[in-house]
VOROMAR-11933 format. One record per residue: residue in one letter; z, x, y of N, C-alpha, C in turn; residue number from 1. Coordinates in nm, 3 decimals, decimal comma. Layout:
("A" (Z X Y) (Z X Y) (Z X Y) NUM);
...
// end
This chain:
("M" (-7,647 3,252 -28,210) (-7,529 3,231 -28,121) (-7,401 3,260 -28,182) 1);
("I" (-7,311 3,303 -28,103) (-7,179 3,336 -28,156) (-7,083 3,229 -28,123) 2);
("V" (-7,019 3,173 -28,234) (-6,917 3,070 -28,217) (-6,789 3,111 -28,277) 3);
("V" (-6,684 3,106 -28,196) (-6,553 3,128 -28,232) (-6,465 2,999 -28,268) 4);
("I" (-6,424 3,004 -28,402) (-6,361 2,881 -28,449) (-6,213 2,914 -28,464) 5);
("A" (-6,133 2,832 -28,388) (-5,993 2,833 -28,405) (-5,949 2,758 -28,534) 6);
("G" (-5,855 2,811 -28,616) (-5,832 2,747 -28,736) (-5,939 2,770 -28,841) 7);
("G" (-5,980 2,910 -28,839) (-6,098 2,946 -28,909) (-6,091 2,934 -29,064) 8);
("H" (-5,966 2,907 -29,131) (-5,960 2,899 -29,264) (-5,942 2,758 -29,302) 9);
("G" (-5,938 2,668 -29,218) (-5,941 2,518 -29,246) (-6,059 2,478 -29,329) 10);
("Q" (-6,050 2,369 -29,384) (-6,159 2,312 -29,468) (-6,290 2,285 -29,392) 11);
("I" (-6,278 2,218 -29,288) (-6,387 2,182 -29,199) (-6,445 2,311 -29,140) 12);
("A" (-6,350 2,393 -29,098) (-6,396 2,531 -29,038) (-6,480 2,604 -29,133) 13);
("Q" (-6,428 2,620 -29,260) (-6,508 2,689 -29,365) (-6,646 2,636 -29,374) 14);
("H" (-6,658 2,501 -29,388) (-6,789 2,447 -29,406) (-6,869 2,490 -29,286) 15);
("L" (-6,823 2,465 -29,170) (-6,894 2,494 -29,056) (-6,943 2,643 -29,042) 16);
("E" (-6,846 2,731 -29,092) (-6,887 2,881 -29,093) (-7,005 2,906 -29,193) 17);
("R" (-6,996 2,841 -29,295) (-7,115 2,865 -29,387) (-7,237 2,810 -29,336) 18);
("L" (-7,235 2,691 -29,279) (-7,355 2,639 -29,207) (-7,420 2,722 -29,104) 19);
("L" (-7,330 2,775 -29,019) (-7,375 2,853 -28,903) (-7,430 2,986 -28,948) 20);
("S" (-7,369 3,044 -29,050) (-7,413 3,170 -29,111) (-7,547 3,157 -29,188) 21);
("E" (-7,560 3,048 -29,259) (-7,685 3,027 -29,326) (-7,796 3,007 -29,232) 22);
("A" (-7,771 2,951 -29,113) (-7,872 2,927 -29,002) (-7,903 3,035 -28,911) 23);
("G" (-7,836 3,154 -28,935) (-7,869 3,281 -28,869) (-7,762 3,292 -28,740) 24);
("H" (-7,672 3,223 -28,727) (-7,580 3,237 -28,620) (-7,456 3,321 -28,670) 25);
("E" (-7,371 3,356 -28,582) (-7,251 3,444 -28,601) (-7,136 3,366 -28,583) 26);
("P" (-7,062 3,310 -28,695) (-6,937 3,254 -28,681) (-6,828 3,355 -28,681) 27);
("V" (-6,727 3,318 -28,599) (-6,604 3,413 -28,591) (-6,482 3,315 -28,610) 28);
("G" (-6,415 3,336 -28,723) (-6,301 3,246 -28,751) (-6,163 3,313 -28,717) 29);
("L" (-6,086 3,247 -28,627) (-5,956 3,299 -28,603) (-5,850 3,242 -28,695) 30);
("V" (-5,785 3,338 -28,764) (-5,688 3,305 -28,867) (-5,559 3,373 -28,834) 31);
("R" (-5,448 3,311 -28,896) (-5,316 3,356 -28,865) (-5,281 3,465 -28,983) 32);
("N" (-5,347 3,441 -29,104) (-5,298 3,521 -29,217) (-5,419 3,616 -29,253) 33);
("P" (-5,388 3,754 -29,235) (-5,493 3,844 -29,263) (-5,553 3,840 -29,421) 34);
("D" (-5,471 3,780 -29,503) (-5,524 3,753 -29,641) (-5,649 3,668 -29,649) 35);
("H" (-5,663 3,592 -29,537) (-5,777 3,498 -29,531) (-5,906 3,550 -29,497) 36);
("L" (-5,901 3,672 -29,435) (-6,020 3,742 -29,387) (-6,138 3,751 -29,497) 37);
("A" (-6,096 3,786 -29,621) (-6,192 3,804 -29,736) (-6,266 3,664 -29,768) 38);
("D" (-6,196 3,563 -29,742) (-6,252 3,436 -29,783) (-6,356 3,408 -29,668) 39);
("L" (-6,328 3,433 -29,543) (-6,428 3,418 -29,432) (-6,552 3,504 -29,470) 40);
("A" (-6,523 3,622 -29,493) (-6,641 3,718 -29,525) (-6,734 3,663 -29,620) 41);
("K" (-6,686 3,594 -29,733) (-6,775 3,545 -29,836) (-6,859 3,440 -29,784) 42);
("L" (-6,825 3,369 -29,671) (-6,896 3,259 -29,605) (-7,005 3,311 -29,503) 43);
("G" (-6,992 3,439 -29,484) (-7,074 3,506 -29,382) (-7,018 3,505 -29,245) 44);
("A" (-6,890 3,489 -29,239) (-6,812 3,476 -29,116) (-6,728 3,600 -29,080) 45);
("R" (-6,720 3,648 -28,968) (-6,635 3,758 -28,925) (-6,505 3,689 -28,891) 46);
("G" (-6,390 3,754 -28,942) (-6,250 3,705 -28,904) (-6,182 3,784 -28,822) 47);
("E" (-6,089 3,716 -28,740) (-6,009 3,794 -28,645) (-5,867 3,734 -28,671) 48);
("V" (-5,766 3,815 -28,672) (-5,630 3,770 -28,690) (-5,573 3,740 -28,543) 49);
("V" (-5,543 3,607 -28,530) (-5,482 3,559 -28,404) (-5,392 3,455 -28,427) 50);
("D" (-5,263 3,463 -28,414) (-5,161 3,363 -28,423) (-5,170 3,267 -28,296) 51);
("L" (-5,224 3,154 -28,302) (-5,243 3,060 -28,191) (-5,107 3,009 -28,130) 52);
("E" (-5,005 3,025 -28,210) (-4,871 2,981 -28,163) (-4,804 3,095 -28,091) 53);
("K" (-4,845 3,219 -28,107) (-4,780 3,333 -28,041) (-4,871 3,413 -27,939) 54);
("A" (-5,000 3,394 -27,955) (-5,098 3,458 -27,868) (-5,079 3,432 -27,727) 55);
("T" (-5,097 3,533 -27,634) (-5,107 3,494 -27,486) (-5,238 3,452 -27,469) 56);
("V" (-5,266 3,401 -27,339) (-5,409 3,361 -27,301) (-5,489 3,474 -27,291) 57);
("D" (-5,434 3,606 -27,245) (-5,506 3,715 -27,240) (-5,555 3,765 -27,381) 58);
("Q" (-5,479 3,759 -27,481) (-5,503 3,792 -27,613) (-5,620 3,710 -27,664) 59);
("L" (-5,610 3,580 -27,645) (-5,703 3,484 -27,702) (-5,835 3,497 -27,631) 60);
("A" (-5,826 3,520 -27,502) (-5,962 3,545 -27,412) (-6,021 3,661 -27,463) 61);
("A" (-5,957 3,761 -27,513) (-6,018 3,883 -27,552) (-6,100 3,844 -27,695) 62);
("A" (-6,032 3,767 -27,766) (-6,094 3,720 -27,895) (-6,218 3,647 -27,891) 63);
("V" (-6,225 3,566 -27,775) (-6,350 3,481 -27,760) (-6,436 3,530 -27,668) 64);
("A" (-6,422 3,646 -27,603) (-6,517 3,698 -27,508) (-6,642 3,730 -27,583) 65);
("G" (-6,756 3,694 -27,510) (-6,884 3,720 -27,553) (-6,945 3,599 -27,643) 66);
("A" (-6,857 3,492 -27,673) (-6,903 3,391 -27,757) (-6,982 3,297 -27,675) 67);
("D" (-7,086 3,232 -27,744) (-7,140 3,122 -27,675) (-7,086 2,988 -27,680) 68);
("A" (-6,973 2,968 -27,766) (-6,911 2,846 -27,779) (-6,777 2,873 -27,863) 69);
("V" (-6,685 2,783 -27,825) (-6,563 2,785 -27,918) (-6,547 2,650 -27,975) 70);
("V" (-6,481 2,650 -28,097) (-6,449 2,516 -28,160) (-6,298 2,516 -28,197) 71);
("F" (-6,241 2,407 -28,162) (-6,098 2,397 -28,195) (-6,084 2,316 -28,326) 72);
("A" (-6,070 2,383 -28,437) (-6,050 2,304 -28,565) (-5,911 2,338 -28,639) 73);
("A" (-5,821 2,393 -28,556) (-5,698 2,421 -28,598) (-5,604 2,286 -28,622) 74);
("G" (-5,502 2,302 -28,699) (-5,407 2,192 -28,715) (-5,284 2,246 -28,780) 75);
("A" (-5,175 2,180 -28,750) (-5,046 2,220 -28,803) (-5,040 2,187 -28,953) 76);
("G" (-5,130 2,078 -28,990) (-5,144 2,065 -29,141) (-5,030 1,970 -29,199) 77);
("P" (-5,071 1,901 -29,320) (-4,970 1,805 -29,370) (-4,856 1,876 -29,410) 78);
("G" (-4,739 1,809 -29,406) (-4,610 1,857 -29,431) (-4,537 1,952 -29,317) 79);
("S" (-4,613 1,959 -29,216) (-4,548 2,039 -29,091) (-4,464 1,921 -29,012) 80);
("G" (-4,375 1,969 -28,932) (-4,289 1,877 -28,850) (-4,339 1,847 -28,717) 81);
("A" (-4,279 1,766 -28,641) (-4,325 1,732 -28,515) (-4,344 1,837 -28,405) 82);
("E" (-4,247 1,944 -28,425) (-4,257 2,055 -28,333) (-4,381 2,132 -28,348) 83);
("R" (-4,427 2,148 -28,465) (-4,565 2,218 -28,491) (-4,689 2,137 -28,458) 84);
("K" (-4,671 2,002 -28,446) (-4,777 1,920 -28,407) (-4,794 1,946 -28,256) 85);
("E" (-4,687 1,970 -28,177) (-4,696 2,003 -28,040) (-4,752 2,144 -28,016) 86);
("S" (-4,704 2,238 -28,087) (-4,737 2,373 -28,078) (-4,882 2,417 -28,113) 87);
("V" (-4,925 2,347 -28,218) (-5,065 2,377 -28,268) (-5,169 2,266 -28,208) 88);
("D" (-5,138 2,151 -28,247) (-5,234 2,035 -28,225) (-5,254 2,022 -28,080) 89);
("R" (-5,156 2,032 -27,994) (-5,169 2,023 -27,842) (-5,169 2,146 -27,774) 90);
("A" (-5,066 2,229 -27,785) (-5,064 2,351 -27,706) (-5,179 2,451 -27,734) 91);
("A" (-5,196 2,471 -27,870) (-5,292 2,565 -27,915) (-5,438 2,534 -27,856) 92);
("A" (-5,466 2,405 -27,860) (-5,598 2,353 -27,810) (-5,621 2,385 -27,659) 93);
("A" (-5,498 2,369 -27,583) (-5,509 2,392 -27,442) (-5,514 2,537 -27,414) 94);
("L" (-5,438 2,621 -27,503) (-5,446 2,763 -27,481) (-5,590 2,813 -27,513) 95);
("L" (-5,667 2,759 -27,606) (-5,799 2,790 -27,642) (-5,883 2,761 -27,515) 96);
("A" (-5,868 2,643 -27,454) (-5,940 2,605 -27,329) (-5,919 2,700 -27,217) 97);
("D" (-5,778 2,746 -27,198) (-5,748 2,853 -27,102) (-5,820 2,970 -27,127) 98);
("A" (-5,831 3,009 -27,244) (-5,883 3,145 -27,289) (-6,036 3,145 -27,267) 99);
("A" (-6,103 3,020 -27,304) (-6,239 3,009 -27,287) (-6,272 3,021 -27,135) 100);
("E" (-6,198 2,962 -27,051) (-6,226 2,953 -26,897) (-6,208 3,098 -26,851) 101);
("Q" (-6,109 3,173 -26,900) (-6,096 3,306 -26,852) (-6,200 3,394 -26,897) 102);
("A" (-6,248 3,382 -27,024) (-6,353 3,455 -27,069) (-6,502 3,415 -27,033) 103);
("G" (-6,511 3,315 -26,964) (-6,634 3,269 -26,924) (-6,718 3,195 -27,038) 104);
("V" (-6,651 3,130 -27,133) (-6,726 3,058 -27,244) (-6,713 2,924 -27,201) 105);
("T" (-6,825 2,854 -27,179) (-6,823 2,722 -27,116) (-6,823 2,611 -27,225) 106);
("R" (-6,882 2,646 -27,331) (-6,896 2,523 -27,445) (-6,781 2,522 -27,536) 107);
("Y" (-6,709 2,412 -27,530) (-6,592 2,374 -27,623) (-6,610 2,247 -27,691) 108);
("V" (-6,599 2,255 -27,823) (-6,615 2,144 -27,906) (-6,466 2,121 -27,981) 109);
("M" (-6,423 2,014 -27,966) (-6,280 1,975 -28,003) (-6,301 1,886 -28,140) 110);
("V" (-6,231 1,934 -28,239) (-6,212 1,825 -28,356) (-6,081 1,761 -28,331) 111);
("S" (-6,089 1,628 -28,302) (-5,969 1,546 -28,284) (-5,959 1,451 -28,398) 112);
("A" (-5,915 1,329 -28,367) (-5,894 1,231 -28,468) (-5,893 1,083 -28,418) 113);
("M" (-5,959 0,993 -28,489) (-5,963 0,857 -28,446) (-5,819 0,799 -28,434) 114);
("G" (-5,803 0,704 -28,339) (-5,681 0,632 -28,313) (-5,572 0,687 -28,239) 115);
("T" (-5,617 0,789 -28,152) (-5,514 0,855 -28,064) (-5,462 0,760 -27,975) 116);
("E" (-5,554 0,670 -27,927) (-5,525 0,584 -27,810) (-5,418 0,476 -27,850) 117);
("G" (-5,402 0,452 -27,986) (-5,309 0,375 -28,026) (-5,180 0,417 -28,071) 118);
("A" (-5,150 0,547 -28,051) (-5,021 0,618 -28,091) (-4,900 0,544 -28,016) 119);
("D" (-4,794 0,534 -28,090) (-4,669 0,484 -28,033) (-4,607 0,583 -27,951) 120);
("P" (-4,600 0,552 -27,817) (-4,535 0,646 -27,716) (-4,390 0,692 -27,745) 121);
("D" (-4,313 0,599 -27,833) (-4,174 0,610 -27,842) (-4,131 0,650 -27,985) 122);
("S" (-4,219 0,655 -28,084) (-4,191 0,685 -28,219) (-4,164 0,825 -28,238) 123);
("D" (-4,072 0,850 -28,329) (-4,050 0,989 -28,368) (-4,121 1,016 -28,511) 124);
("D" (-4,194 0,921 -28,551) (-4,263 0,945 -28,666) (-4,366 1,047 -28,652) 125);
("V" (-4,369 1,149 -28,754) (-4,450 1,271 -28,732) (-4,597 1,244 -28,713) 126);
("F" (-4,643 1,133 -28,779) (-4,791 1,091 -28,763) (-4,819 1,049 -28,630) 127);
("Q" (-4,722 0,973 -28,569) (-4,730 0,939 -28,429) (-4,735 1,037 -28,331) 128);
("V" (-4,635 1,138 -28,358) (-4,636 1,247 -28,277) (-4,757 1,341 -28,286) 129);
("Y" (-4,827 1,340 -28,402) (-4,962 1,403 -28,421) (-5,062 1,344 -28,335) 130);
("L" (-5,063 1,214 -28,344) (-5,163 1,135 -28,259) (-5,150 1,152 -28,113) 131);
("R" (-5,032 1,157 -28,084) (-4,997 1,174 -27,934) (-5,041 1,314 -27,893) 132);
("A" (-5,013 1,413 -27,978) (-5,043 1,553 -27,953) (-5,201 1,566 -27,948) 133);
("K" (-5,279 1,522 -28,039) (-5,412 1,525 -28,038) (-5,473 1,449 -27,906) 134);
("G" (-5,416 1,337 -27,883) (-5,455 1,266 -27,755) (-5,442 1,351 -27,622) 135);
("A" (-5,318 1,415 -27,616) (-5,289 1,492 -27,506) (-5,383 1,608 -27,492) 136);
("A" (-5,422 1,669 -27,616) (-5,514 1,778 -27,605) (-5,649 1,737 -27,561) 137);
("D" (-5,688 1,615 -27,608) (-5,817 1,563 -27,566) (-5,821 1,539 -27,416) 138);
("D" (-5,708 1,485 -27,360) (-5,712 1,453 -27,217) (-5,707 1,579 -27,139) 139);
("D" (-5,645 1,679 -27,183) (-5,640 1,817 -27,118) (-5,780 1,874 -27,112) 140);
("L" (-5,850 1,865 -27,209) (-5,997 1,922 -27,229) (-6,074 1,843 -27,130) 141);
("R" (-6,080 1,719 -27,125) (-6,168 1,618 -27,054) (-6,136 1,644 -26,909) 142);
("A" (-6,033 1,691 -26,865) (-5,991 1,718 -26,727) (-6,053 1,838 -26,675) 143);
("R" (-6,092 1,931 -26,775) (-6,142 2,056 -26,711) (-6,285 2,055 -26,664) 144);
("Q" (-6,300 2,085 -26,547) (-6,441 2,080 -26,480) (-6,529 2,188 -26,521) 145);
("G" (-6,467 2,302 -26,566) (-6,545 2,424 -26,583) (-6,613 2,435 -26,734) 146);
("L" (-6,569 2,344 -26,815) (-6,599 2,346 -26,965) (-6,696 2,231 -26,986) 147);
("E" (-6,798 2,266 -27,076) (-6,893 2,169 -27,127) (-6,835 2,125 -27,256) 148);
("W" (-6,757 2,021 -27,260) (-6,674 1,982 -27,371) (-6,740 1,866 -27,455) 149);
("T" (-6,713 1,859 -27,580) (-6,735 1,742 -27,657) (-6,611 1,723 -27,755) 150);
("V" (-6,571 1,607 -27,752) (-6,458 1,576 -27,842) (-6,513 1,478 -27,956) 151);
("V" (-6,494 1,530 -28,079) (-6,537 1,468 -28,197) (-6,406 1,409 -28,268) 152);
("R" (-6,410 1,275 -28,289) (-6,290 1,202 -28,352) (-6,323 1,163 -28,496) 153);
("P" (-6,308 1,241 -28,594) (-6,336 1,194 -28,734) (-6,247 1,084 -28,774) 154);
("G" (-6,296 0,994 -28,863) (-6,204 0,899 -28,946) (-6,127 0,979 -29,042) 155);
("R" (-6,086 0,899 -29,148) (-6,020 0,954 -29,267) (-6,105 1,061 -29,331) 156);
("L" (-6,056 1,185 -29,356) (-6,136 1,290 -29,408) (-6,128 1,276 -29,572) 157);
("T" (-6,255 1,295 -29,622) (-6,250 1,303 -29,764) (-6,324 1,444 -29,810) 158);
("D" (-6,313 1,473 -29,942) (-6,379 1,572 -29,992) (-6,502 1,525 -30,095) 159);
("D" (-6,536 1,410 -30,060) (-6,671 1,357 -30,139) (-6,788 1,439 -30,108) 160);
("E" (-6,891 1,429 -30,185) (-7,023 1,484 -30,166) (-7,066 1,428 -30,025) 161);
("P" (-7,118 1,519 -29,947) (-7,173 1,471 -29,816) (-7,300 1,382 -29,833) 162);
("S" (-7,323 1,291 -29,757) (-7,440 1,208 -29,769) (-7,546 1,262 -29,654) 163);
("G" (-7,495 1,336 -29,550) (-7,599 1,380 -29,451) (-7,624 1,262 -29,354) 164);
("R" (-7,551 1,150 -29,367) (-7,573 1,033 -29,282) (-7,450 0,992 -29,224) 165);
("V" (-7,436 0,978 -29,087) (-7,322 0,943 -29,026) (-7,330 0,831 -28,924) 166);
("K" (-7,224 0,790 -28,861) (-7,226 0,695 -28,742) (-7,139 0,765 -28,637) 167);
("L" (-7,196 0,792 -28,527) (-7,140 0,841 -28,401) (-7,131 0,750 -28,281) 168);
("G" (-7,030 0,735 -28,223) (-7,016 0,647 -28,111) (-6,877 0,630 -28,061) 169);
("E" (-6,858 0,552 -27,953) (-6,735 0,529 -27,883) (-6,668 0,417 -27,944) 170);
("Q" (-6,532 0,437 -27,985) (-6,456 0,322 -28,027) (-6,518 0,252 -28,149) 171);
("L" (-6,545 0,341 -28,245) (-6,582 0,282 -28,373) (-6,479 0,206 -28,467) 172);
("D" (-6,508 0,119 -28,551) (-6,408 0,075 -28,644) (-6,357 0,175 -28,738) 173);
("P" (-6,240 0,165 -28,783) (-6,187 0,279 -28,870) (-6,285 0,287 -28,998) 174);
("G" (-6,279 0,413 -29,038) (-6,357 0,454 -29,159) (-6,326 0,585 -29,211) 175);
("S" (-6,408 0,630 -29,297) (-6,384 0,768 -29,356) (-6,521 0,851 -29,334) 176);
("V" (-6,502 0,977 -29,360) (-6,617 1,069 -29,344) (-6,583 1,199 -29,424) 177);
("T" (-6,687 1,260 -29,487) (-6,654 1,374 -29,558) (-6,638 1,498 -29,471) 178);
("R" (-6,552 1,586 -29,508) (-6,550 1,712 -29,431) (-6,677 1,782 -29,411) 179);
("R" (-6,762 1,786 -29,503) (-6,888 1,849 -29,495) (-6,984 1,788 -29,395) 180);
("D" (-6,967 1,657 -29,389) (-7,056 1,587 -29,284) (-7,006 1,610 -29,150) 181);
("V" (-6,869 1,632 -29,128) (-6,808 1,648 -29,001) (-6,861 1,795 -28,954) 182);
("A" (-6,861 1,894 -29,055) (-6,904 2,018 -29,022) (-7,048 2,035 -28,985) 183);
("A" (-7,133 1,936 -29,062) (-7,278 1,937 -29,021) (-7,290 1,879 -28,872) 184);
("V" (-7,210 1,791 -28,837) (-7,232 1,728 -28,697) (-7,178 1,824 -28,599) 185);
("L" (-7,075 1,914 -28,625) (-7,024 2,016 -28,537) (-7,138 2,110 -28,518) 186);
("A" (-7,203 2,160 -28,627) (-7,299 2,254 -28,619) (-7,419 2,203 -28,541) 187);
("E" (-7,457 2,091 -28,557) (-7,576 2,025 -28,482) (-7,540 2,013 -28,343) 188);
("L" (-7,409 1,988 -28,305) (-7,375 1,969 -28,164) (-7,380 2,119 -28,090) 189);
("L" (-7,348 2,208 -28,167) (-7,341 2,352 -28,127) (-7,475 2,402 -28,083) 190);
("V" (-7,559 2,385 -28,201) (-7,696 2,444 -28,187) (-7,792 2,371 -28,088) 191);
("T" (-7,772 2,244 -28,078) (-7,859 2,173 -27,993) (-7,802 2,169 -27,838) 192);
("G" (-7,673 2,167 -27,830) (-7,618 2,145 -27,709) (-7,596 1,992 -27,653) 193);
("H" (-7,628 1,910 -27,763) (-7,609 1,768 -27,727) (-7,453 1,731 -27,724) 194);
("G" (-7,434 1,614 -27,668) (-7,299 1,559 -27,662) (-7,211 1,613 -27,559) 195);
("R" (-7,257 1,686 -27,455) (-7,169 1,733 -27,364) (-7,108 1,624 -27,279) 196);
("G" (-6,983 1,627 -27,251) (-6,914 1,530 -27,176) (-6,890 1,410 -27,253) 197);
("R" (-6,901 1,411 -27,381) (-6,883 1,286 -27,463) (-6,766 1,297 -27,549) 198);
("T" (-6,702 1,180 -27,578) (-6,600 1,159 -27,673) (-6,646 1,058 -27,775) 199);
("V" (-6,652 1,100 -27,898) (-6,723 1,015 -27,994) (-6,642 1,016 -28,130) 200);
("D" (-6,631 0,899 -28,184) (-6,581 0,873 -28,327) (-6,687 0,906 -28,411) 201);
("L" (-6,634 0,943 -28,537) (-6,730 0,985 -28,646) (-6,687 0,937 -28,780) 202);
("V" (-6,775 0,864 -28,839) (-6,761 0,808 -28,967) (-6,878 0,802 -29,055) 203);
("D" (-6,877 0,773 -29,190) (-6,987 0,780 -29,261) (-7,079 0,661 -29,208) 204);
("G" (-7,201 0,695 -29,221) (-7,305 0,591 -29,165) (-7,438 0,594 -29,243) 205);
("K" (-7,532 0,554 -29,170) (-7,681 0,551 -29,229) (-7,776 0,637 -29,149) 206);
("V" (-7,731 0,688 -29,041) (-7,823 0,765 -28,953) (-7,815 0,920 -28,995) 207);
("P" (-7,927 0,990 -29,017) (-7,919 1,134 -29,044) (-7,849 1,205 -28,936) 208);
("V" (-7,767 1,307 -28,978) (-7,698 1,382 -28,872) (-7,766 1,429 -28,755) 209);
("A" (-7,879 1,484 -28,777) (-7,965 1,543 -28,662) (-8,001 1,430 -28,560) 210);
("E" (-8,042 1,314 -28,623) (-8,073 1,201 -28,538) (-7,952 1,135 -28,463) 211);
("A" (-7,847 1,121 -28,535) (-7,729 1,074 -28,457) (-7,677 1,162 -28,346) 212);
("V" (-7,676 1,295 -28,366) (-7,638 1,384 -28,267) (-7,735 1,378 -28,143) 213);
("A" (-7,873 1,385 -28,182) (-7,965 1,377 -28,078) (-7,958 1,245 -27,985) 214);
("A" (-7,906 1,144 -28,054) (-7,889 1,020 -27,967) (-7,777 1,032 -27,866) 215);
("L" (-7,696 1,127 -27,868) (-7,590 1,147 -27,776) (-7,649 1,201 -27,640) 216);
("G" (-7,765 1,270 -27,650) (-7,808 1,323 -27,540) (-7,755 1,463 -27,484) 217);
("S" (-7,794 1,527 -27,408) (-7,758 1,665 -27,366) (-7,638 1,654 -27,257) 218);
// end
């Protein structure tokens, strides 16, 4: 399968690209910086230069055309201000959904964050703006009738060694999860097609990734 990943040079995205490539699939990473194309090639991924903050829906639709699925793994990143939380974490996610619909790509997996429902609606704190932006992007995706979406909300991300065991479910208690285990869950969702129409939190747990994803159903 061909999977287009927005934010293709991000840490989770790179783990996902490697997993998909090793399994015989074709990952395509969308990156803003052309210098990152070589890094993706080393992972077995094809890179395309697309600036999600500047691209039109037609340009992005052309980039995702022919794909079996898209993944939104982009983010403004630490140190960015409130304006970029809106332009990347919210607006770019919606733009990818528009492009997927235009290109006829129905499968969309969103990498979101736990705790969006608790965001302070009045705070100017950048983290609160981030949570509101992620929550708005999730709401936008869930409202689209033409997409087979899954929203994955990881807990606090770590670079620890992956355990291959997780907990997936709605409204879980706060926790942490390794980036590589997040990537493994994403890959399993994409390959199996499980989790359509579900919003799930993701933290470290005791259930093997394949079993936890299978429990979500198709």
